[in-house]
VOVOKE-537895 format. One record per residue (C-alpha): residue number from 1; residue in three letters; z, x, y. Coordinates in steps of 0.001 Angstrom, whole numbers. Layout:
// residues N
+-----+------+---------+---------+---------+
: seq : type :       Z :       X :       Y :
+-----+------+---------+---------+---------+
: NUM :  ALA :       Z :       X :       Y :
...
+-----+------+---------+---------+---------+
//
This chain:
// residues 384
+-----+------+---------+---------+---------+
: seq : type :       Z :       X :       Y :
+-----+------+---------+---------+---------+
:   1 :  MET : -106840 :   19697 :  -76472 :
:   2 :  SER : -108700 :   19937 :  -79799 :
:   3 :  HIS : -110194 :   23372 :  -79078 :
:   4 :  PRO : -107607 :   25293 :  -77043 :
:   5 :  ASP : -109311 :   28630 :  -77613 :
:   6 :  SER : -112343 :   27314 :  -75728 :
:   7 :  PHE : -110383 :   26275 :  -72644 :
:   8 :  PRO : -110444 :   28888 :  -69863 :
:   9 :  ALA : -106799 :   28532 :  -68828 :
:  10 :  ARG : -103363 :   28269 :  -70392 :
:  11 :  ALA :  -99729 :   27647 :  -69643 :
:  12 :  VAL :  -97522 :   30284 :  -71228 :
:  13 :  VAL :  -94041 :   28912 :  -71928 :
:  14 :  ASP :  -91151 :   31267 :  -72652 :
:  15 :  LEU :  -88845 :   29508 :  -75110 :
:  16 :  ASP :  -86219 :   32235 :  -74798 :
:  17 :  ALA :  -86067 :   31568 :  -71053 :
:  18 :  ILE :  -85357 :   27872 :  -71735 :
:  19 :  ALA :  -82579 :   28777 :  -74171 :
:  20 :  GLY :  -81147 :   31280 :  -71715 :
:  21 :  ASN :  -81196 :   28763 :  -68883 :
:  22 :  VAL :  -79285 :   26241 :  -70982 :
:  23 :  ALA :  -76700 :   28891 :  -71848 :
:  24 :  ARG :  -76342 :   29664 :  -68147 :
:  25 :  LEU :  -75939 :   25985 :  -67318 :
:  26 :  ALA :  -73275 :   25667 :  -70000 :
:  27 :  GLY :  -71414 :   28370 :  -68120 :
:  28 :  TYR :  -71648 :   26335 :  -64923 :
:  29 :  ALA :  -70484 :   23235 :  -66816 :
:  30 :  ARG :  -67218 :   24987 :  -67795 :
:  31 :  GLY :  -66416 :   23070 :  -70938 :
:  32 :  ALA :  -68498 :   19957 :  -70390 :
:  33 :  GLN :  -71245 :   19352 :  -72917 :
:  34 :  VAL :  -74850 :   19903 :  -71823 :
:  35 :  MET :  -77538 :   17273 :  -72187 :
:  36 :  ALA :  -80890 :   18996 :  -71672 :
:  37 :  VAL :  -83211 :   16473 :  -70056 :
:  38 :  VAL :  -86668 :   16984 :  -71544 :
:  39 :  LYS :  -88412 :   13931 :  -70142 :
:  40 :  ALA :  -92040 :   13982 :  -68983 :
:  41 :  ASP :  -93127 :   16264 :  -71843 :
:  42 :  ALA :  -90216 :   18547 :  -70991 :
:  43 :  TYR :  -91311 :   18776 :  -67349 :
:  44 :  GLY :  -94766 :   19772 :  -68567 :
:  45 :  HIS :  -93514 :   22524 :  -70881 :
:  46 :  GLY :  -94023 :   20699 :  -74186 :
:  47 :  LEU :  -91552 :   18131 :  -75510 :
:  48 :  VAL :  -90654 :   19310 :  -79002 :
:  49 :  PRO :  -90697 :   23119 :  -78551 :
:  50 :  ALA :  -88713 :   22872 :  -75327 :
:  51 :  ALA :  -86169 :   20524 :  -76878 :
:  52 :  GLN :  -85629 :   22846 :  -79810 :
:  53 :  ALA :  -85264 :   25844 :  -77491 :
:  54 :  ALA :  -82722 :   23928 :  -75398 :
:  55 :  GLN :  -80700 :   23173 :  -78514 :
:  56 :  ALA :  -80862 :   26834 :  -79483 :
:  57 :  GLY :  -79392 :   27618 :  -76069 :
:  58 :  GLY :  -76419 :   25336 :  -76651 :
:  59 :  ALA :  -77504 :   21839 :  -75594 :
:  60 :  THR :  -75565 :   19333 :  -77696 :
:  61 :  TRP :  -77501 :   16353 :  -76308 :
:  62 :  LEU :  -81110 :   15719 :  -75314 :
:  63 :  GLY :  -82174 :   13181 :  -72732 :
:  64 :  VAL :  -85561 :   11549 :  -72149 :
:  65 :  ALA :  -86609 :    8744 :  -69853 :
:  66 :  GLN :  -89081 :    6891 :  -72041 :
:  67 :  LEU :  -88158 :    5381 :  -75400 :
:  68 :  ALA :  -91457 :    6666 :  -76822 :
:  69 :  GLU :  -90420 :   10228 :  -75990 :
:  70 :  ALA :  -87170 :    9821 :  -77891 :
:  71 :  MET :  -89043 :    8440 :  -80879 :
:  72 :  ASP :  -91458 :   11368 :  -80763 :
:  73 :  LEU :  -88563 :   13824 :  -80821 :
:  74 :  ARG :  -86888 :   12184 :  -83760 :
:  75 :  GLU :  -90122 :   11788 :  -85713 :
:  76 :  ALA :  -90805 :   15499 :  -85149 :
:  77 :  GLY :  -87536 :   16280 :  -86920 :
:  78 :  VAL :  -85374 :   16995 :  -83869 :
:  79 :  ALA :  -81758 :   16259 :  -84800 :
:  80 :  GLY :  -78681 :   15705 :  -82663 :
:  81 :  ARG :  -77834 :   13114 :  -80031 :
:  82 :  ILE :  -80769 :   11811 :  -77985 :
:  83 :  LEU :  -80343 :    9386 :  -75071 :
:  84 :  THR :  -83239 :    7344 :  -73698 :
:  85 :  TRP :  -83072 :    5092 :  -70646 :
:  86 :  ILE :  -86426 :    3444 :  -69940 :
:  87 :  PHE :  -87788 :     613 :  -72044 :
:  88 :  SER :  -89259 :   -2752 :  -71171 :
:  89 :  PRO :  -88512 :   -6216 :  -72535 :
:  90 :  GLY :  -89869 :   -6523 :  -76055 :
:  91 :  ALA :  -89567 :   -2794 :  -76880 :
:  92 :  ASP :  -89149 :   -1850 :  -80524 :
:  93 :  LEU :  -85390 :   -1420 :  -80410 :
:  94 :  ALA :  -85109 :   -1928 :  -84159 :
:  95 :  ARG :  -87101 :    1260 :  -84587 :
:  96 :  ALA :  -84911 :    2975 :  -81985 :
:  97 :  LEU :  -81805 :    2073 :  -83971 :
:  98 :  ALA :  -83379 :    3219 :  -87216 :
:  99 :  LEU :  -84005 :    6578 :  -85564 :
: 100 :  ASP :  -80326 :    6817 :  -84517 :
: 101 :  LEU :  -80995 :    6998 :  -80777 :
: 102 :  ASP :  -78458 :    6407 :  -78015 :
: 103 :  LEU :  -79635 :    3662 :  -75659 :
: 104 :  SER :  -78972 :    3180 :  -71969 :
: 105 :  VAL :  -78344 :    -388 :  -70840 :
: 106 :  GLY :  -78810 :   -1048 :  -67144 :
: 107 :  ALA :  -79587 :   -4768 :  -67034 :
: 108 :  PRO :  -78298 :   -7946 :  -68718 :
: 109 :  TRP :  -81649 :   -8552 :  -70462 :
: 110 :  ALA :  -81473 :   -5047 :  -71963 :
: 111 :  LEU :  -77979 :   -5685 :  -73286 :
: 112 :  ALA :  -79160 :   -8949 :  -74841 :
: 113 :  GLU :  -82103 :   -7235 :  -76543 :
: 114 :  VAL :  -79946 :   -4400 :  -77855 :
: 115 :  GLU :  -77514 :   -6971 :  -79265 :
: 116 :  ALA :  -80374 :   -8890 :  -80871 :
: 117 :  ALA :  -81741 :   -5738 :  -82481 :
: 118 :  ALA :  -78277 :   -4865 :  -83767 :
: 119 :  ARG :  -77791 :   -8272 :  -85356 :
: 120 :  ALA :  -81282 :   -8221 :  -86869 :
: 121 :  THR :  -80928 :   -4755 :  -88401 :
: 122 :  GLY :  -77232 :   -4585 :  -89183 :
: 123 :  ARG :  -77037 :   -1270 :  -87319 :
: 124 :  THR :  -74487 :    -518 :  -84606 :
: 125 :  PRO :  -76100 :     763 :  -81407 :
: 126 :  ARG :  -74455 :    3404 :  -79263 :
: 127 :  VAL :  -74755 :    2108 :  -75701 :
: 128 :  HIS :  -74422 :    3927 :  -72372 :
: 129 :  LEU :  -73878 :    1428 :  -69542 :
: 130 :  LYS :  -75661 :    2513 :  -66386 :
: 131 :  VAL :  -73979 :    1768 :  -63083 :
: 132 :  ASP :  -75882 :    2003 :  -59801 :
: 133 :  THR :  -73475 :    4044 :  -57703 :
: 134 :  GLY :  -75755 :    4066 :  -54665 :
: 135 :  LEU :  -79194 :    5401 :  -55552 :
: 136 :  GLY :  -80552 :    1857 :  -55453 :
: 137 :  ARG :  -82708 :    2299 :  -58538 :
: 138 :  GLY :  -81674 :    1892 :  -62192 :
: 139 :  GLY :  -78497 :     202 :  -63359 :
: 140 :  GLN :  -76371 :   -2520 :  -61796 :
: 141 :  PHE :  -74247 :   -2333 :  -58683 :
: 142 :  LEU :  -70543 :   -2366 :  -59497 :
: 143 :  PRO :  -69811 :   -6135 :  -59300 :
: 144 :  ALA :  -72751 :   -7084 :  -61557 :
: 145 :  TRP :  -72109 :   -4002 :  -63712 :
: 146 :  SER :  -68553 :   -5197 :  -64302 :
: 147 :  ASP :  -69900 :   -8511 :  -65584 :
: 148 :  MET :  -72297 :   -6609 :  -67863 :
: 149 :  LEU :  -69406 :   -4433 :  -69027 :
: 150 :  ALA :  -67414 :   -7519 :  -69989 :
: 151 :  ASP :  -70361 :   -8831 :  -72028 :
: 152 :  ALA :  -70807 :   -5464 :  -73715 :
: 153 :  LEU :  -67114 :   -5229 :  -74561 :
: 154 :  ARG :  -67204 :   -8707 :  -76113 :
: 155 :  ALA :  -70069 :   -7533 :  -78313 :
: 156 :  GLN :  -68113 :   -4369 :  -79118 :
: 157 :  ALA :  -65111 :   -6468 :  -80155 :
: 158 :  GLU :  -67395 :   -8320 :  -82560 :
: 159 :  GLY :  -68523 :   -5021 :  -84061 :
: 160 :  VAL :  -72082 :   -5499 :  -82831 :
: 161 :  LEU :  -72297 :   -2335 :  -80692 :
: 162 :  GLU :  -70196 :     459 :  -79258 :
: 163 :  VAL :  -69977 :    1337 :  -75579 :
: 164 :  VAL :  -69906 :    5135 :  -75855 :
: 165 :  GLY :  -70959 :    6170 :  -72363 :
: 166 :  VAL :  -70906 :    5334 :  -68661 :
: 167 :  TRP :  -73453 :    7051 :  -66471 :
: 168 :  SER :  -75335 :    7051 :  -63188 :
: 169 :  HIS :  -77892 :    8958 :  -61125 :
: 170 :  LEU :  -77167 :   10782 :  -57863 :
: 171 :  ALA :  -79190 :   10400 :  -54676 :
: 172 :  SER :  -78601 :   13815 :  -53080 :
: 173 :  ALA :  -76523 :   15925 :  -55438 :
: 174 :  GLU :  -77608 :   19207 :  -53874 :
: 175 :  ASP :  -75730 :   18290 :  -50661 :
: 176 :  VAL :  -72026 :   18624 :  -51434 :
: 177 :  THR :  -71159 :   17534 :  -47882 :
: 178 :  SER :  -73095 :   14269 :  -48113 :
: 179 :  PRO :  -70968 :   11149 :  -47630 :
: 180 :  VAL :  -73418 :    9402 :  -49978 :
: 181 :  THR :  -72483 :   11821 :  -52748 :
: 182 :  ASP :  -68775 :   11268 :  -52141 :
: 183 :  ALA :  -69268 :    7496 :  -52169 :
: 184 :  GLN :  -71218 :    7666 :  -55419 :
: 185 :  LEU :  -68461 :    9678 :  -57066 :
: 186 :  GLU :  -65900 :    7100 :  -55970 :
: 187 :  VAL :  -67914 :    4209 :  -57416 :
: 188 :  PHE :  -68550 :    6103 :  -60654 :
: 189 :  THR :  -64873 :    6927 :  -61087 :
: 190 :  GLU :  -64021 :    3253 :  -60637 :
: 191 :  ALA :  -66650 :    2200 :  -63178 :
: 192 :  VAL :  -65252 :    4649 :  -65729 :
: 193 :  ALA :  -61728 :    3364 :  -65098 :
: 194 :  ARG :  -62853 :    -225 :  -65651 :
: 195 :  ALA :  -64621 :     690 :  -68876 :
: 196 :  GLU :  -61612 :    2587 :  -70214 :
: 197 :  ALA :  -59202 :    -178 :  -69233 :
: 198 :  GLY :  -61407 :   -2702 :  -71010 :
: 199 :  GLY :  -61367 :    -772 :  -74260 :
: 200 :  ALA :  -64761 :     922 :  -74260 :
: 201 :  HIS :  -65111 :    3621 :  -76913 :
: 202 :  LEU :  -66210 :    6220 :  -74378 :
: 203 :  GLU :  -67356 :    9542 :  -75757 :
: 204 :  VAL :  -69061 :   10732 :  -72570 :
: 205 :  ARG :  -69063 :   10092 :  -68855 :
: 206 :  HIS :  -72082 :   11641 :  -67166 :
: 207 :  LEU :  -73202 :   11868 :  -63567 :
: 208 :  SER :  -74305 :   15457 :  -62867 :
: 209 :  ASN :  -77966 :   16430 :  -62663 :
: 210 :  SER :  -79116 :   20045 :  -62318 :
: 211 :  ALA :  -77880 :   20477 :  -58759 :
: 212 :  ALA :  -74491 :   18857 :  -59325 :
: 213 :  THR :  -73976 :   20907 :  -62487 :
: 214 :  ILE :  -74310 :   24058 :  -60402 :
: 215 :  VAL :  -72722 :   23194 :  -57048 :
: 216 :  ASN :  -70321 :   20279 :  -57566 :
: 217 :  PRO :  -67548 :   20816 :  -60148 :
: 218 :  ALA :  -65957 :   17431 :  -59367 :
: 219 :  MET :  -68940 :   15657 :  -60888 :
: 220 :  ARG :  -69179 :   17422 :  -64237 :
: 221 :  PHE :  -66827 :   15111 :  -66191 :
: 222 :  ASP :  -67419 :   15737 :  -69919 :
: 223 :  LEU :  -71232 :   15832 :  -70002 :
: 224 :  VAL :  -73827 :   17174 :  -67552 :
: 225 :  ARG :  -77548 :   16317 :  -67514 :
: 226 :  PRO :  -79612 :   19218 :  -66117 :
: 227 :  GLY :  -83371 :   18796 :  -66171 :
: 228 :  LEU :  -85295 :   21005 :  -63738 :
: 229 :  ALA :  -82851 :   23901 :  -64121 :
: 230 :  VAL :  -83373 :   23929 :  -67905 :
: 231 :  PHE :  -86864 :   25195 :  -67130 :
: 232 :  GLY :  -85629 :   27809 :  -64694 :
: 233 :  LEU :  -86555 :   26174 :  -61403 :
: 234 :  SER :  -83962 :   25998 :  -58669 :
: 235 :  PRO :  -82596 :   22538 :  -57842 :
: 236 :  VAL :  -80736 :   23835 :  -54815 :
: 237 :  PRO :  -82729 :   24163 :  -51571 :
: 238 :  GLY :  -82637 :   27645 :  -50136 :
: 239 :  ARG :  -81395 :   29276 :  -53335 :
: 240 :  ALA :  -83890 :   31016 :  -55603 :
: 241 :  SER :  -83827 :   30726 :  -59366 :
: 242 :  ALA :  -82719 :   34335 :  -59840 :
: 243 :  GLU :  -79801 :   33813 :  -57485 :
: 244 :  LEU :  -78599 :   31011 :  -59770 :
: 245 :  GLY :  -79112 :   33034 :  -62938 :
: 246 :  LEU :  -82131 :   30981 :  -64020 :
: 247 :  ARG :  -85560 :   32138 :  -65169 :
: 248 :  PRO :  -88732 :   30057 :  -64725 :
: 249 :  ALA :  -90163 :   29443 :  -68174 :
: 250 :  MET :  -93808 :   28711 :  -67351 :
: 251 :  ARG :  -96730 :   30884 :  -66254 :
: 252 :  VAL : -100115 :   29270 :  -65565 :
: 253 :  GLU : -103190 :   31465 :  -65681 :
: 254 :  ALA : -106963 :   31031 :  -65763 :
: 255 :  ALA : -109964 :   33270 :  -66353 :
: 256 :  VAL : -112343 :   33731 :  -63425 :
: 257 :  MET : -115555 :   31859 :  -64233 :
: 258 :  LEU : -117925 :   33168 :  -61564 :
: 259 :  VAL : -118018 :   35828 :  -58855 :
: 260 :  LYS : -120818 :   35872 :  -56278 :
: 261 :  ASP : -121733 :   37136 :  -52841 :
: 262 :  ALA : -121717 :   34735 :  -49898 :
: 263 :  ARG : -122940 :   35175 :  -46342 :
: 264 :  ALA : -120888 :   34641 :  -43214 :
: 265 :  GLY : -120779 :   30987 :  -42210 :
: 266 :  GLN : -121084 :   29645 :  -45753 :
: 267 :  GLY : -119222 :   26390 :  -46268 :
: 268 :  VAL : -117118 :   26264 :  -49410 :
: 269 :  SER : -116405 :   23275 :  -51660 :
: 270 :  TYR : -116623 :   19576 :  -50839 :
: 271 :  GLY : -116727 :   18689 :  -47182 :
: 272 :  HIS : -116987 :   22348 :  -46166 :
: 273 :  THR : -113391 :   22355 :  -44944 :
: 274 :  TYR : -113521 :   26135 :  -45306 :
: 275 :  THR : -116210 :   28413 :  -43911 :
: 276 :  THR : -116497 :   32125 :  -44616 :
: 277 :  ALA : -115709 :   34227 :  -41566 :
: 278 :  ALA : -117851 :   37192 :  -42684 :
: 279 :  ASP : -120049 :   38306 :  -45553 :
: 280 :  THR : -117776 :   38070 :  -48545 :
: 281 :  VAL : -117338 :   37490 :  -52281 :
: 282 :  LEU : -116309 :   34140 :  -53764 :
: 283 :  ALA : -114544 :   33597 :  -57096 :
: 284 :  ASP : -114657 :   30317 :  -58994 :
: 285 :  ILE : -111473 :   29454 :  -60950 :
: 286 :  PRO : -111888 :   26724 :  -63613 :
: 287 :  LEU : -108868 :   24538 :  -62849 :
: 288 :  GLY : -108742 :   21489 :  -60618 :
: 289 :  TYR : -106942 :   18277 :  -59885 :
: 290 :  ALA : -107794 :   16940 :  -63358 :
: 291 :  ASP : -105551 :   19763 :  -64589 :
: 292 :  GLY : -102766 :   18883 :  -62186 :
: 293 :  ILE : -103657 :   21267 :  -59362 :
: 294 :  PRO : -102595 :   19290 :  -56281 :
: 295 :  ARG : -105493 :   18295 :  -54040 :
: 296 :  HIS : -102989 :   18628 :  -51196 :
: 297 :  ALA : -103075 :   22363 :  -51941 :
: 298 :  SER : -106647 :   22592 :  -50627 :
: 299 :  ASN : -107027 :   25646 :  -48370 :
: 300 :  ALA : -103448 :   26594 :  -49245 :
: 301 :  GLY : -102686 :   26969 :  -52963 :
: 302 :  PRO : -101803 :   30603 :  -53803 :
: 303 :  MET : -102642 :   32712 :  -56845 :
: 304 :  LEU : -102456 :   36348 :  -57887 :
: 305 :  LEU : -105929 :   37751 :  -58454 :
: 306 :  GLY : -107130 :   41340 :  -58313 :
: 307 :  GLY : -103676 :   42621 :  -57431 :
: 308 :  ARG : -103290 :   40402 :  -54370 :
: 309 :  VAL : -102026 :   36923 :  -53619 :
: 310 :  ARG : -104958 :   34867 :  -52356 :
: 311 :  ARG : -105343 :   31251 :  -51247 :
: 312 :  ILE : -107691 :   28511 :  -52336 :
: 313 :  ALA : -110708 :   28307 :  -50044 :
: 314 :  GLY : -111792 :   24730 :  -49407 :
: 315 :  ARG : -110928 :   21593 :  -51267 :
: 316 :  VAL : -109517 :   21452 :  -54757 :
: 317 :  CYS : -112192 :   19896 :  -56993 :
: 318 :  MET : -111694 :   17990 :  -60219 :
: 319 :  ASP : -112238 :   21015 :  -62457 :
: 320 :  GLN : -112498 :   24047 :  -60160 :
: 321 :  VAL : -111176 :   25840 :  -57118 :
: 322 :  VAL : -112742 :   28650 :  -55111 :
: 323 :  VAL : -111081 :   31767 :  -53738 :
: 324 :  ASP : -112485 :   33916 :  -50930 :
: 325 :  LEU : -112035 :   37512 :  -52082 :
: 326 :  GLU : -112682 :   38718 :  -48529 :
: 327 :  GLY : -115232 :   41275 :  -49612 :
: 328 :  ASP : -113246 :   42598 :  -52578 :
: 329 :  ARG : -115768 :   43583 :  -55250 :
: 330 :  GLY : -113162 :   44629 :  -57793 :
: 331 :  VAL : -112806 :   41172 :  -59347 :
: 332 :  ARG : -115046 :   40259 :  -62283 :
: 333 :  ALA : -115729 :   37150 :  -64348 :
: 334 :  GLY : -113088 :   37011 :  -67067 :
: 335 :  ASP : -110336 :   38534 :  -64937 :
: 336 :  VAL : -107106 :   36547 :  -64988 :
: 337 :  ALA : -105832 :   34618 :  -61999 :
: 338 :  VAL : -102133 :   33717 :  -62201 :
: 339 :  LEU : -101426 :   30528 :  -60306 :
: 340 :  PHE :  -97672 :   30599 :  -60739 :
: 341 :  GLY :  -94968 :   32114 :  -62896 :
: 342 :  PRO :  -91513 :   33685 :  -62671 :
: 343 :  GLY :  -92708 :   36026 :  -59912 :
: 344 :  ASP :  -92078 :   39215 :  -61875 :
: 345 :  ASP :  -95479 :   40713 :  -61092 :
: 346 :  GLY :  -95787 :   39390 :  -57567 :
: 347 :  GLU :  -97411 :   36129 :  -58628 :
: 348 :  PRO :  -96557 :   32928 :  -56739 :
: 349 :  THR :  -93882 :   30625 :  -58123 :
: 350 :  ALA :  -93895 :   26881 :  -58655 :
: 351 :  GLN :  -91806 :   26665 :  -55493 :
: 352 :  ASP :  -94538 :   28507 :  -53566 :
: 353 :  TRP :  -97033 :   25916 :  -54789 :
: 354 :  ALA :  -94662 :   23104 :  -53847 :
: 355 :  GLU :  -94440 :   24418 :  -50312 :
: 356 :  ALA :  -98215 :   24861 :  -50122 :
: 357 :  ALA :  -98795 :   21269 :  -51265 :
: 358 :  GLY :  -95945 :   19657 :  -49343 :
: 359 :  THR :  -94110 :   18519 :  -52452 :
: 360 :  ILE :  -91355 :   19674 :  -54845 :
: 361 :  SER :  -91446 :   22102 :  -57742 :
: 362 :  TYR :  -90653 :   19248 :  -60156 :
: 363 :  GLU :  -94082 :   17769 :  -59430 :
: 364 :  ILE :  -95945 :   21062 :  -59761 :
: 365 :  VAL :  -94885 :   21634 :  -63362 :
: 366 :  THR :  -94746 :   18037 :  -64599 :
: 367 :  ARG :  -98231 :   17151 :  -63336 :
: 368 :  LEU :  -99847 :   20014 :  -65249 :
: 369 :  GLY : -102715 :   18483 :  -67192 :
: 370 :  ALA : -102559 :   17831 :  -70926 :
: 371 :  ARG : -105886 :   19608 :  -71501 :
: 372 :  ILE : -104342 :   22945 :  -70480 :
: 373 :  PRO : -103124 :   24519 :  -73752 :
: 374 :  ARG :  -99444 :   25423 :  -73934 :
: 375 :  VAL :  -98879 :   28810 :  -75528 :
: 376 :  TYR :  -95328 :   29645 :  -76594 :
: 377 :  THR :  -93575 :   32983 :  -76504 :
: 378 :  GLY :  -90071 :   33851 :  -77642 :
: 379 :  THR :  -88290 :   32666 :  -80744 :
: 380 :  ALA :  -85586 :   30266 :  -79509 :
: 381 :  GLY :  -85586 :   27066 :  -81532 :
: 382 :  LEU :  -88275 :   28213 :  -83943 :
: 383 :  PRO :  -87646 :   28273 :  -87709 :
: 384 :  ALA :  -86248 :   31589 :  -88897 :
+-----+------+---------+---------+---------+
//
C-alpha cells in the first residue's frame, strides 16, 4: 500500500506480544530450541518485523515455507538460522547458498539440485531431510527416504553437503490420543536412528508444531517449530489463548464510512440475503473479501462497534460490509469498528471469526489483504 494513511482500515500488530509468545513457547519446549515459523508473511503479521520480534523473544531459528520468503528475510538483514522447505525444480539454489540458508530436501530431484548448486558454487549446503511419517504430503515415505538418505550421506562423505537435520510434519498433533500421532512418532524415531547410524551430522531433529510443542513432550526432541502460537492464537481446540499463556498479536479495525437510516423490509447487500426487520440504521464498513474478509462470513462475521458486538448484515462484498445497527443512532461516520483482536475490550477474536466462517483461525489472519496497512506497536526486535 503506497498511501497507508489514506486507507480506512489497519491491522495493529503488537511486536511485544510476539516476543512474549515465543518466550512462553520456549518454556513449553523445556530446553529444546525454538524455530519460529514465520511463513505466509508471518501469518499475515508482516514477515520481517515479526521475525525480528520472534528472535527477540528467544527464537534461535526461523522457518518459512517458500524459498523467496527466506531470501527476503536474509536480504532485509535478518541473521541467524533460517530453514526453507518449498522450492521448485530450477530454483535459484546458488543464491540460497550464498545467503547461508538451511534447505529442506524432500525428493530425489531436490537432493540432486542442491548437490549441483553446491558443486557449482563451492559452498556446503546444510540439508534437512524430510521424511513423510504419515501426513501424506511433503517428504518421502520411509523406504524411499532411506534411499534418499543413502544418497545424501554419500554426498556428505564427499564433502559436498552436510545432513544437519531430520524433520517431518504431523497430521493431528493436537490429539495426543491419536494412533496416527503415535505412528508418526514411531516412524520419525526410526528415521532419526537410520540417519545417525549412517553418519549424518545431525544438529537438530524436529517434529513438533505449535500444538505438539504445548501438549506432547515426547515430540519436542531438540527443536520445536511453532507457527500459529507465535502469533498468540491457540492451536489446541477447546483451549483459549489466555489459558495457554499466549496473547493474540493482531487487531484489525476500520473506520465507519457511512451511516444511514433504512426502512423496514429493506434488502441489504448483493442478493438481498438480509432484510431489515424494522426501521433501523445501517453502517457501511470499508473492508471486504478483497481485504481477506471471508465471504463465508456473510450474515455472520462479528465486530465491535458502538460498544456492542454486531454481525455483518448481508453478503460480504469485495470492498465493503454492512452492519445493521438495529436503530442505534450513536454510531457516526469515522467511528472505529474492531473486527478482531485479543478480546481485551470485548471485541471478537480471530477464533470467533473462524467459527463464523466455518474455517480455522490460521486462515483468518493469513488471508488478510496486503492493502491493509500493518501498524506496529511495542519494541521487541526493533533497533535500540
